[in-house]
Rosetta silent file (secondary structure, phi, psi, omega in degrees, C-alpha in Angstrom):
SEQUENCE: XXXXXXXXXXXXXXXXXXXXXXXXXXXXXXXXXXXXXXXXXXXXXXXXXXXXXXXXXXXXXXXXXXXXXXXXXXXXXXXXXXXXXXXXXXXXXXXXXXXXXXXXXXXXXXXXXXXXXXXXXXXXXXXXXXXXXXXXXXXXXXXXXXXXXXXXXXXXXXXXXXXXXXXXXXXXXXXXXXXXXXXXXXXXXXXXXXXXXXXXXXXXXXXXXXXXXXXXXXXXXXXXXXXXXXXXXXXXXXXXXXXXXXXXXXXXXXXXXXXXXXXXXXXXXXXXXXXXXXXXXXXXXXXXXXXXXXXXXXX
SCORE:     score description
SCORE:     0.000 S_00000001
   1 L     0.000  134.598 -172.365   31.870   14.676   39.913 S_00000001
   2 L   -99.647  -11.176 -178.092   35.379   16.007   39.718 S_00000001
   3 L  -147.109  161.472 -177.682   36.114   15.677   36.014 S_00000001
   4 L   -68.917  156.626  177.199   34.403   15.786   32.645 S_00000001
   5 L   -69.036  134.382  177.443   32.977   12.674   31.068 S_00000001
   6 L   -76.323  161.301  177.717   35.394   10.920   28.747 S_00000001
   7 H   -56.776  -38.924 -179.931   34.340   10.021   25.177 S_00000001
   8 H   -66.992  -36.021  177.300   34.143    6.329   26.109 S_00000001
   9 H   -68.060  -38.383  176.370   31.880    7.139   29.096 S_00000001
  10 H   -59.477  -42.523  178.715   29.661    9.230   26.837 S_00000001
  11 H   -63.308  -43.753 -179.941   29.261    6.244   24.509 S_00000001
  12 H   -59.256  -34.999 -177.262   28.428    3.992   27.456 S_00000001
  13 H   -87.162  -20.121  179.346   25.708    6.405   28.571 S_00000001
  14 H   -83.629  -31.441 -176.122   24.325    7.093   25.075 S_00000001
  15 H   -68.242  -41.523  179.834   23.768    3.497   24.011 S_00000001
  16 H   -57.951  -48.587  179.390   21.221    2.478   26.686 S_00000001
  17 H   -64.440  -29.190  175.729   18.646    5.170   25.810 S_00000001
  18 H   -63.812  -47.791 -178.983   19.118    4.352   22.119 S_00000001
  19 H   -70.896  -34.629  179.172   18.384    0.674   22.713 S_00000001
  20 H   -70.595  -29.360  173.775   15.605    1.446   25.203 S_00000001
  21 H   -61.493  -44.237  175.850   13.926    3.681   22.639 S_00000001
  22 H   -63.587  -35.667  178.787   13.809    0.671   20.357 S_00000001
  23 H   -63.985  -41.417  178.704   12.505   -1.418   23.241 S_00000001
  24 H   -64.266  -40.902  178.833    9.624    0.983   23.826 S_00000001
  25 H   -64.184  -44.881  179.697    8.730    0.920   20.125 S_00000001
  26 H   -66.538  -44.734 -179.697    8.863   -2.884   20.037 S_00000001
  27 H   -59.447  -41.043  178.093    6.969   -3.261   23.324 S_00000001
  28 H   -68.268  -39.263 -179.157    4.168   -1.033   22.078 S_00000001
  29 H   -65.653  -27.636 -176.599    4.090   -2.801   18.711 S_00000001
  30 L   -86.928   -1.687  176.918    3.717   -6.186   20.416 S_00000001
  31 L   -57.944  126.061 -177.880    0.566   -5.209   22.349 S_00000001
  32 L    89.385  -11.064 -179.187   -1.997   -7.855   21.443 S_00000001
  33 L  -114.242  -25.442 -177.042    0.664  -10.127   19.968 S_00000001
  34 L  -143.833  111.935 -178.846    2.845  -10.957   22.987 S_00000001
  35 L   -55.524  140.830 -169.784    1.477  -10.928   26.558 S_00000001
  36 H   -61.868  -44.176 -178.798    3.484   -8.411   28.625 S_00000001
  37 H   -75.051  -32.465  173.582    4.660  -10.661   31.458 S_00000001
  38 H   -64.904  -38.893  176.539    5.361  -13.501   29.057 S_00000001
  39 H   -64.377  -43.116  179.413    7.452  -11.066   27.010 S_00000001
  40 H   -61.624  -46.049 -179.939    9.334   -9.929   30.095 S_00000001
  41 H   -66.013  -45.895 -177.779   10.117  -13.523   31.128 S_00000001
  42 H   -62.838  -37.805  178.177   11.010  -14.674   27.610 S_00000001
  43 H   -57.124  -50.476 -175.091   13.257  -11.654   27.132 S_00000001
  44 H   -77.025  -31.302  176.216   15.342  -12.422   30.211 S_00000001
  45 H   -64.307  -43.022  177.725   15.306  -16.194   29.728 S_00000001
  46 H   -67.756  -39.735  177.216   16.773  -15.758   26.247 S_00000001
  47 H   -60.694  -37.332  178.651   19.255  -13.180   27.518 S_00000001
  48 H   -64.218  -42.323  179.057   20.367  -15.689   30.158 S_00000001
  49 H   -64.260  -43.047 -179.615   20.979  -18.343   27.497 S_00000001
  50 H   -65.486  -34.001 -176.628   22.948  -15.898   25.345 S_00000001
  51 H   -82.727  -26.459 -170.634   25.064  -14.757   28.285 S_00000001
  52 H   -51.328  -47.314 -177.930   25.700  -18.206   29.805 S_00000001
  53 H   -60.255  -25.323 -177.142   28.752  -19.226   27.695 S_00000001
  54 H   -94.908  -10.892 -171.102   30.548  -16.026   28.707 S_00000001
  55 H  -118.297  -22.359 -173.296   29.519  -16.002   32.386 S_00000001
  56 H   -58.591  -42.595  179.874   29.422  -19.529   33.784 S_00000001
  57 H   -60.426  -44.327  179.512   33.156  -19.645   34.461 S_00000001
  58 H   -67.133  -35.554  177.742   33.075  -16.347   36.355 S_00000001
  59 H   -63.388  -44.783  178.285   30.013  -17.451   38.342 S_00000001
  60 H   -63.441  -43.454 -176.802   31.769  -20.617   39.433 S_00000001
  61 H   -67.011  -25.768 -175.839   34.981  -18.783   40.319 S_00000001
  62 L  -116.351   27.283 -176.787   33.103  -16.209   42.454 S_00000001
  63 H   -63.585  -30.549  177.745   30.418  -18.414   43.983 S_00000001
  64 H   -65.788  -43.299  178.095   31.553  -17.574   47.524 S_00000001
  65 H   -64.692  -38.092  178.977   31.138  -13.846   46.839 S_00000001
  66 H   -63.908  -44.048  178.685   27.757  -14.484   45.243 S_00000001
  67 H   -63.105  -39.648 -177.885   26.536  -16.407   48.298 S_00000001
  68 H   -66.006  -30.999 -177.189   27.806  -13.673   50.622 S_00000001
  69 L  -110.001   20.399 -174.315   25.938  -10.964   48.692 S_00000001
  70 H   -59.602  -42.027  177.888   22.868  -12.960   47.677 S_00000001
  71 H   -59.801  -41.706  178.582   20.303  -10.716   49.450 S_00000001
  72 H   -67.596  -41.197  177.923   21.693   -7.616   47.716 S_00000001
  73 H   -61.575  -38.827  177.878   21.848   -9.431   44.372 S_00000001
  74 H   -65.217  -37.603  179.371   18.223  -10.475   44.844 S_00000001
  75 H   -67.717  -45.289  179.048   17.234   -6.860   45.534 S_00000001
  76 H   -65.299  -35.702  177.816   18.997   -5.495   42.436 S_00000001
  77 H   -65.945  -40.153  179.091   17.461   -8.309   40.372 S_00000001
  78 H   -62.632  -46.342 -176.117   14.012   -7.457   41.713 S_00000001
  79 H   -74.343  -48.836 -170.874   14.353   -3.746   40.980 S_00000001
  80 H   -88.395  -25.448 -178.867   16.320   -3.717   37.732 S_00000001
  81 H  -110.899  -56.998 -175.261   15.164   -6.918   36.031 S_00000001
  82 H   -65.683  -54.213 -173.481   11.965   -8.156   37.646 S_00000001
  83 H   -79.389  -54.229 -168.839   10.088   -4.926   38.371 S_00000001
  84 H   -56.995  -53.066 -174.487   11.289   -2.311   35.914 S_00000001
  85 H   -72.114  -39.055  177.203   10.875   -4.198   32.675 S_00000001
  86 H   -63.361  -44.447  178.538    7.731   -6.055   33.648 S_00000001
  87 H   -62.940  -38.332  179.280    6.103   -2.834   34.825 S_00000001
  88 H   -62.882  -46.549 -179.851    7.133   -1.060   31.638 S_00000001
  89 H   -65.856  -36.871  175.557    5.517   -3.719   29.418 S_00000001
  90 H   -64.271  -42.147 -179.441    2.411   -3.678   31.611 S_00000001
  91 H   -61.527  -37.782 -177.606    2.243    0.100   31.407 S_00000001
  92 H   -71.113   -9.358  175.112    2.430    0.016   27.623 S_00000001
  93 H   -67.569  -33.916 -177.740   -0.750   -2.068   27.497 S_00000001
  94 H  -123.825  -26.301 -179.880   -2.816    1.014   28.341 S_00000001
  95 L   -83.165  139.438  176.447   -0.428    3.958   28.463 S_00000001
  96 L   -72.488  160.938  176.895    0.435    5.683   25.207 S_00000001
  97 H   -60.703  -35.161  178.655    4.043    5.941   24.143 S_00000001
  98 H   -62.763  -48.536 -178.551    3.776    9.718   24.666 S_00000001
  99 H   -65.323  -41.338 -179.997    2.622    9.378   28.258 S_00000001
 100 H   -62.014  -39.664  177.865    5.200    6.706   29.061 S_00000001
 101 H   -64.910  -42.330  179.152    7.929    8.985   27.703 S_00000001
 102 H   -60.627  -44.453 -178.227    6.624   11.903   29.729 S_00000001
 103 H   -70.345  -38.587  175.997    6.646    9.890   32.938 S_00000001
 104 H   -60.638  -23.883  178.964   10.071    8.446   32.175 S_00000001
 105 L   -67.717  -11.908  177.107   11.271   12.051   31.971 S_00000001
 106 L   -78.632   -1.307 -176.793   10.892   12.220   35.746 S_00000001
 107 H   -52.461  -52.550 -179.566   13.976    9.973   36.014 S_00000001
 108 H   -60.761  -43.714  179.483   16.566   12.649   36.828 S_00000001
 109 H   -67.525  -40.914  177.104   14.375   14.329   39.427 S_00000001
 110 H   -59.040  -41.948 -179.541   13.348   10.974   40.876 S_00000001
 111 H   -65.769  -41.365  175.838   17.014   10.001   41.164 S_00000001
 112 H   -59.455  -45.530 -179.349   17.879   13.237   42.958 S_00000001
 113 H   -65.135  -41.151  177.295   15.010   12.674   45.417 S_00000001
 114 H   -62.165  -40.986 -179.974   15.969    9.029   45.994 S_00000001
 115 H   -63.347  -42.612  179.664   19.561   10.102   46.603 S_00000001
 116 H   -68.219  -40.902 -173.280   18.587   12.721   49.124 S_00000001
 117 H   -75.189  -43.300 -170.890   16.056   10.484   50.894 S_00000001
 118 H  -117.863  -14.790 -173.496   17.896    7.163   51.142 S_00000001
 119 L  -123.385   12.099  175.531   21.524    7.653   50.126 S_00000001
 120 L    52.311   41.644 -179.512   22.501   10.919   51.846 S_00000001
 121 L  -100.845  122.921  177.125   23.461   12.508   48.558 S_00000001
 122 L   -71.256  152.582  177.504   23.493   16.315   48.362 S_00000001
 123 L  -104.563  117.630  176.518   21.924   18.015   45.343 S_00000001
 124 L   -78.733  149.685 -177.048   24.118   20.537   43.591 S_00000001
 125 H   -56.501  -43.295 -176.355   22.455   23.580   42.097 S_00000001
 126 H   -67.659  -26.231  176.610   23.600   22.778   38.583 S_00000001
 127 H   -69.794  -40.184  176.455   22.140   19.280   38.862 S_00000001
 128 H   -63.866  -44.522  179.160   18.746   20.726   39.752 S_00000001
 129 H   -65.676  -40.237  178.175   18.911   23.234   36.887 S_00000001
 130 H   -61.907  -40.266  177.375   20.109   20.495   34.551 S_00000001
 131 H   -61.996  -42.767  179.897   17.193   18.290   35.563 S_00000001
 132 H   -63.315  -45.722  178.846   14.763   21.131   34.882 S_00000001
 133 H   -61.485  -41.891 -178.425   16.249   21.827   31.436 S_00000001
 134 H   -64.792  -44.385  179.167   16.203   18.161   30.545 S_00000001
 135 H   -65.685  -40.412  177.314   12.572   17.702   31.594 S_00000001
 136 H   -60.329  -38.825  177.697   11.546   20.886   29.729 S_00000001
 137 H   -62.030  -42.863  178.239   13.227   19.440   26.634 S_00000001
 138 H   -64.710  -44.739  179.117   11.226   16.234   26.904 S_00000001
 139 H   -59.799  -36.818 -178.786    8.003   18.172   27.456 S_00000001
 140 H   -67.741  -37.769  176.313    8.746   20.281   24.391 S_00000001
 141 H   -65.193  -45.722 -178.483    9.188   17.180   22.258 S_00000001
 142 H   -65.338  -37.438 -179.849    5.977   15.649   23.612 S_00000001
 143 L   -77.576   -6.839 -178.614    4.056   18.911   23.143 S_00000001
 144 L    56.864   35.006  176.810    5.331   19.151   19.569 S_00000001
 145 L    80.069    2.526 -179.579    6.259   22.740   20.200 S_00000001
 146 L  -123.308  109.402 -177.021    2.742   23.713   21.292 S_00000001
 147 H   -58.941  -29.174 -178.329    2.271   24.056   25.061 S_00000001
 148 H   -64.299  -23.237  179.665   -1.493   23.672   24.720 S_00000001
 149 H   -65.139  -27.370  179.583   -0.922   20.044   23.661 S_00000001
 150 H   -65.528  -31.794 -178.470    0.229   19.240   27.189 S_00000001
 151 H   -70.622  -16.923 -177.937   -3.209   20.181   28.516 S_00000001
 152 H   -90.035   -6.094 -179.745   -4.802   17.503   26.327 S_00000001
 153 L   -69.227  138.974  176.571   -2.835   14.640   27.866 S_00000001
 154 L  -121.451  145.408 -175.413   -4.850   12.131   29.876 S_00000001
 155 L  -117.347  147.185  179.317   -3.445    9.676   32.398 S_00000001
 156 L  -137.445 -167.213 -175.932   -4.599    6.176   33.338 S_00000001
 157 H   -60.220  -35.427  179.206   -3.478    3.161   35.369 S_00000001
 158 H   -61.775  -32.407  178.913   -0.653    2.452   32.935 S_00000001
 159 H   -68.681  -38.719  177.585    0.820    5.875   33.652 S_00000001
 160 H   -65.189  -40.498  178.008    0.880    5.145   37.380 S_00000001
 161 H   -62.078  -39.731  179.894    2.589    1.821   36.673 S_00000001
 162 H   -67.111  -34.198  176.743    5.222    3.631   34.587 S_00000001
 163 H   -64.213  -42.142  177.976    5.862    6.047   37.452 S_00000001
 164 H   -65.249  -38.854  177.759    6.508    3.113   39.777 S_00000001
 165 H   -60.177  -40.959  179.270    8.821    1.597   37.154 S_00000001
 166 H   -63.883  -39.128  176.695   10.817    4.825   37.057 S_00000001
 167 H   -63.328  -43.401  179.887   11.187    4.742   40.833 S_00000001
 168 H   -62.768  -36.526  179.899   12.453    1.154   40.746 S_00000001
 169 H   -70.547  -36.490  176.895   15.072    2.081   38.138 S_00000001
 170 H   -63.226  -44.009  177.419   16.273    5.033   40.202 S_00000001
 171 H   -62.803  -42.841  178.058   16.695    2.795   43.243 S_00000001
 172 H   -59.179  -43.179 -178.005   18.509    0.202   41.116 S_00000001
 173 H   -65.221  -41.933  177.520   20.894    2.844   39.776 S_00000001
 174 H   -64.372  -38.498  177.935   21.746    4.104   43.268 S_00000001
 175 H   -65.174  -36.885  175.166   22.418    0.562   44.457 S_00000001
 176 H   -60.080  -41.797 -176.196   24.786    0.065   41.516 S_00000001
 177 H   -71.892  -38.811 -168.896   26.659    3.194   42.532 S_00000001
 178 H  -105.487  -25.280 -171.145   26.832    2.607   46.291 S_00000001
 179 H  -136.488   18.686 -177.490   26.540   -1.096   47.029 S_00000001
 180 L   -59.927  129.006  178.651   27.446   -3.110   43.953 S_00000001
 181 L   -62.625  151.318 -178.708   28.985   -6.472   44.962 S_00000001
 182 L   -77.833   73.175 -178.791   32.658   -6.990   43.961 S_00000001
 183 L  -124.914  148.803  170.133   31.893   -9.285   41.030 S_00000001
 184 L   -58.690  150.028 -173.066   32.980   -9.335   37.387 S_00000001
 185 H   -61.253  -38.092 -178.620   30.291   -7.824   35.212 S_00000001
 186 H   -61.661  -44.087  178.922   29.490  -11.087   33.426 S_00000001
 187 H   -67.642  -41.306  179.919   28.839  -12.884   36.739 S_00000001
 188 H   -60.251  -47.756  179.931   26.933   -9.907   38.149 S_00000001
 189 H   -65.258  -43.342 -177.358   24.622   -9.723   35.134 S_00000001
 190 H   -60.423  -46.175 -178.762   24.112  -13.487   34.968 S_00000001
 191 H   -66.546  -42.221  177.693   23.059  -13.782   38.605 S_00000001
 192 H   -58.752  -47.057 -176.694   20.797  -10.715   38.345 S_00000001
 193 H   -66.819  -42.153  179.746   19.116  -12.042   35.210 S_00000001
 194 H   -61.735  -45.474  179.500   18.724  -15.568   36.626 S_00000001
 195 H   -67.685  -43.503 -179.436   17.151  -14.265   39.817 S_00000001
 196 H   -63.004  -44.183  178.929   15.007  -11.686   37.998 S_00000001
 197 H   -63.612  -37.576  176.931   13.672  -14.182   35.478 S_00000001
 198 H   -63.311  -38.014  178.588   12.817  -16.587   38.304 S_00000001
 199 H   -67.975  -34.731 -177.832   10.880  -13.800   40.014 S_00000001
 200 H   -74.772  -32.689 -170.823    8.947  -13.001   36.830 S_00000001
 201 H   -53.195  -49.497 -178.998    8.060  -16.617   35.976 S_00000001
 202 H   -62.329  -30.299  178.133    5.184  -17.176   38.456 S_00000001
 203 H   -72.788  -35.402  175.253    3.567  -13.930   37.340 S_00000001
 204 H   -65.784  -40.033  177.690    3.869  -14.959   33.687 S_00000001
 205 H   -64.637  -43.351  178.084    2.244  -18.306   34.534 S_00000001
 206 H   -62.739  -38.405  177.563   -0.558  -16.494   36.412 S_00000001
 207 H   -58.746  -44.741  179.066   -1.017  -14.187   33.413 S_00000001
 208 H   -65.697  -41.043 -178.947   -1.538  -17.216   31.158 S_00000001
 209 H   -63.200  -35.671 -176.146   -3.873  -18.870   33.661 S_00000001
 210 H   -82.654  -36.171 -172.106   -6.034  -15.738   33.856 S_00000001
 211 H  -110.435  -26.727 -175.562   -6.052  -14.684   30.197 S_00000001
 212 L    73.537    4.372 -176.902   -5.053  -17.722   28.165 S_00000001
 213 L   -75.455  140.419  178.522   -3.022  -15.359   25.974 S_00000001
 214 L  -145.887  148.359 -179.163    0.071  -16.736   24.318 S_00000001
 215 L   -77.563  133.246  176.635    2.516  -15.383   21.735 S_00000001
 216 L   -72.317  143.344 -179.635    2.223  -16.856   18.270 S_00000001
 217 L   -79.610   66.757 -178.637    5.444  -18.435   16.943 S_00000001
 218 L  -100.259  162.217  178.425    5.867  -15.955   14.110 S_00000001
 219 H   -64.253  -37.416 -178.562    9.050  -14.597   12.549 S_00000001
 220 H   -68.070  -41.324  176.617    8.200  -11.051   13.656 S_00000001
 221 H   -63.429  -41.018  178.531    7.686  -12.133   17.265 S_00000001
 222 H   -64.079  -41.808  179.409   10.942  -14.085   17.218 S_00000001
 223 H   -65.546  -41.773  178.791   12.855  -11.117   15.782 S_00000001
 224 H   -63.373  -41.306 -179.700   11.347   -8.771   18.373 S_00000001
 225 H   -65.144  -42.622  178.197   12.253  -11.160   21.181 S_00000001
 226 H   -61.464  -40.682  178.801   15.834  -11.469   19.941 S_00000001
 227 H   -62.056  -51.927 -174.907   16.139   -7.674   19.810 S_00000001
 228 H   -69.027  -24.260  178.092   14.823   -7.067   23.337 S_00000001
 229 H   -78.703  -31.232 -172.515   16.961   -9.895   24.767 S_00000001
 230 H   -95.061  -57.126 -171.307   20.199   -8.727   23.172 S_00000001
 231 H   -84.301  -58.422  179.477   20.346   -4.935   22.842 S_00000001
 232 H   -68.281  -17.699 -178.161   18.036   -3.395   25.509 S_00000001
 233 H   -97.683  -78.976 -172.727   18.946   -6.190   27.932 S_00000001
 234 H   -66.023  -52.836 -174.935   22.517   -7.479   27.730 S_00000001
 235 H   -68.828  -46.352 -178.911   24.246   -4.640   25.867 S_00000001
 236 H   -64.075  -41.057 -179.869   22.308   -1.805   27.509 S_00000001
 237 H   -69.016  -35.812  174.661   22.734   -3.238   31.016 S_00000001
 238 H   -60.546  -49.799 -179.223   26.458   -3.736   30.412 S_00000001
 239 H   -63.106  -39.495 -178.771   26.814   -0.119   29.294 S_00000001
 240 H   -65.028  -44.468  179.725   24.658    1.152   32.173 S_00000001
 241 H   -60.035  -45.651 -179.646   26.683   -0.717   34.775 S_00000001
 242 H   -71.149  -36.278  179.853   29.967    0.631   33.419 S_00000001
 243 H   -67.104  -42.176  177.343   28.575    4.115   32.908 S_00000001
 244 H   -64.341  -39.597  178.976   27.260    4.345   36.486 S_00000001
 245 H   -60.165  -33.024 -177.998   30.612    3.057   37.791 S_00000001
 246 H   -88.566  -39.337 -169.068   32.356    5.927   35.984 S_00000001
 247 H  -106.891   -8.093 -176.062   29.858    8.774   36.261 S_00000001
 248 L    91.938 -174.666 -173.901   27.924    8.061   39.478 S_00000001
 249 L   -88.775  -27.212 -170.792   24.198    7.533   39.952 S_00000001
 250 L   -83.982  -52.103 -173.770   22.793   10.967   39.067 S_00000001
 251 H   -58.490  -43.515 -179.472   24.325   11.995   35.740 S_00000001
 252 H   -56.466  -31.044 -178.753   23.398    8.799   33.844 S_00000001
 253 H   -66.576  -24.178  175.278   19.707    9.394   34.547 S_00000001
 254 H   -66.212  -32.699 -179.178   19.871   12.607   32.532 S_00000001
 255 H   -68.267  -26.556  179.335   20.851   10.529   29.517 S_00000001
 256 H   -59.799  -28.758 -179.440   17.638    8.516   29.852 S_00000001
 257 L   -70.965   -5.690  171.170   15.780   11.640   28.688 S_00000001
 258 L   -77.822  -11.578 -177.462   17.388   11.131   25.289 S_00000001
 259 H   -54.986  -47.567  179.216   15.119    8.114   24.836 S_00000001
 260 H   -66.606  -29.594  176.213   12.233   10.088   23.223 S_00000001
 261 H   -65.206  -47.545  177.857   14.721   11.872   20.957 S_00000001
 262 H   -63.571  -35.851  178.395   16.129    8.558   19.813 S_00000001
 263 H   -62.557  -40.139  176.745   12.597    7.191   19.447 S_00000001
 264 H   -64.561  -40.026  178.662   11.808   10.066   17.112 S_00000001
 265 H   -66.738  -40.377  177.920   14.936    9.423   15.085 S_00000001
 266 H   -64.101  -39.341  177.453   14.177    5.703   14.863 S_00000001
 267 H   -63.431  -37.363  178.294   10.648    6.497   13.717 S_00000001
 268 H   -67.681  -44.238 -176.919   12.090    8.770   11.046 S_00000001
 269 H   -72.560  -42.598 -172.015   14.646    6.230    9.870 S_00000001
 270 H   -94.671  -32.841 -174.981   12.495    3.097   10.060 S_00000001
 271 H  -111.091   -6.162  179.922    8.963    4.349    9.622 S_00000001
 272 L    75.617   14.981  178.873    9.457    7.467    7.529 S_00000001
 273 L   -76.310  143.509 -174.362    7.884    9.724   10.133 S_00000001
 274 L   -72.888  147.061  173.362    8.906   13.365    9.915 S_00000001
 275 L  -104.366  120.881 -177.172   11.261   14.994   12.425 S_00000001
 276 L   -95.672  174.207 -179.547   10.076   18.490   13.318 S_00000001
 277 H   -64.737  -27.266 -179.954   11.825   21.529   14.722 S_00000001
 278 H   -67.364  -31.215  174.101   10.331   20.725   18.136 S_00000001
 279 H   -62.988  -44.824 -179.215   12.345   17.491   18.161 S_00000001
 280 H   -65.572  -43.708 -179.461   15.511   19.459   17.494 S_00000001
 281 H   -66.711  -43.636  178.216   14.732   22.162   20.087 S_00000001
 282 H   -62.831  -42.699  177.554   13.753   19.594   22.709 S_00000001
 283 H   -61.674  -37.862  177.468   16.858   17.552   22.018 S_00000001
 284 H   -64.149  -41.028  178.661   19.012   20.657   22.406 S_00000001
 285 H   -65.859  -40.161  177.356   17.473   21.408   25.810 S_00000001
 286 H   -61.429  -45.975  179.460   18.014   17.807   26.930 S_00000001
 287 H   -65.220  -34.660  176.419   21.646   17.932   25.851 S_00000001
 288 H   -64.700  -40.887  177.708   22.066   21.271   27.629 S_00000001
 289 H   -63.519  -40.858  177.296   20.716   19.721   30.816 S_00000001
 290 H   -62.148  -45.872 -179.050   23.109   16.780   30.483 S_00000001
 291 H   -60.719  -42.778 -178.029   26.038   19.122   29.888 S_00000001
 292 H   -66.805  -44.384 -177.884   25.186   21.226   32.895 S_00000001
 293 H   -68.437  -33.010 -175.481   24.701   18.250   35.221 S_00000001
 294 H   -90.334   -3.608 -176.915   27.871   16.522   34.021 S_00000001
 295 L   -65.748  137.397  179.459   30.097   19.601   34.123 S_00000001
 296 L   -58.848  145.174  177.727   33.019   19.239   36.510 S_00000001
 297 L   -67.107  145.649  177.452   32.639   21.006   39.840 S_00000001
 298 L   -66.867  142.257 -179.946   34.571   24.220   40.237 S_00000001
 299 L  -108.412    0.000    0.000   37.771   23.919   42.199 S_00000001
């Protein structure tokens, strides 16, 4: 990166982890009330309906470009819509919010490794140091300021699923940076969501066939569905797409580590849970890592 992040780019990169923090809280709260794959499909189906009035015209105008890039669009839909969110909701069935946050903290390092392995991207020293600082900050929040707490963490199948989800998001982010089709954002999102929801549907049907579980038509379920369809989906994906276009593939992943900080703040504001000094110290380390990774290269 040759220049510092502008204030508008910072906003674009700060909003997704804020909304995703809320998504993690909602997803965990819905365990037992909304089957995970049904939630994933319903989320994107509703997002598609909400987006349609703003995107149909652009889809029609760029249908030739869409056809030409359909395999790539299908791949981004699979990684960013179909896999990531479905895997996250599946992981939250057995993985604790703490463990999911810890595994999500591997995002910056995962992105660096994906870049080196598949996208011929060199790793700058300050990016590596920034990744380390950011991950240490997350660990400090999770450990609540006591390193011994990390030794008590236990991992299960949900944690492995969350690790795979993090890998799919890293791949998706790199594809946005290096191979994004030349489409308006509304058309790009609409096609991705339509393809991703179609991919999720047979798995949601199989989930129902195997478990018989179905979401009750309650006001709380409806409100949760509206939230996850609008803010973590449409708004967050819009901001992420624009942020990656401006900042590249690596730096935005550092911002994802703000998700546990925002989750703590949301818990404090909405649930009355206390914010401790370890939250503040961990947040400071995360911000230091972001600053270091995003700092302009010396000329």
